N, C-alpha and C positions, 0 to 999 in steps of 0.2 A: 381484273384477271378473268380469263375465260372460265365459265362455269359448266363447260361440257367437254366430253372426251374428244380428243382429236382423231381417235380411231373409230369409235362406234357412236359417238354423240350422246353417250350416257352422262349422268350427273357426276361431277367431281367433288370429292371431299378432301379437305386438307388434313394431313396427319402431321402434327407438330413434332412428334418424336422423330419421324423420318425427314421432316421438312420437305415433303413432297405431296403432290396431289394424286389421289387414287380414284380410278373410275369405279363406281359402284356396280356397273354392269359387266365390264370385261376384265377388270382388275389391273389394267395398265396403269403405270405410275409415270408422272411427269414432274420435272422440277419447275420452279417458277420461271427460270430462264427458257426452258423448252416452250412454255406457253407464250411467253413474250415474243420469242422468235417466230412462232407460228402465226401469232396475231399480226406481226409486222409483215410477214409474207402474204397473208390474206389481204391486208390493206393495200399492198402494192399491186396485187392481182386485180383488186376492185378498181384501183385507179387506172390501170391499163384498159380494163373493159370500158370504163367511162370515157376515156380518151378515144377509143375506137368508135364508140357510139356517137360522140360529138363529131368525129371526122366524117362518118357516114352521113350524118344529118347535114353537115355543111356541104358535102359533095352532092347530096340529093337536092338541096336548096339551090345550089349553083346550076345543076342540070335543069331543075324546074323553071328557074327564072330565065335561063337561056332559051327555052322553048316558047316563051311568051312574046 
């Protein structure tokens, strides 16, 4: 589970009475599901960025080899 706040980046503490995570900096609360959803979104974004980088590298390599 994420150990940082999605809003401010502060430390999260789990409150078993509320069954939620609370940020020690800004006071925002998150359910476990909220944190899982955000983690999933971030991993999808990271995959998209990696795919773009590979595509640009491949295009550059093709261009470079065509000039030789």
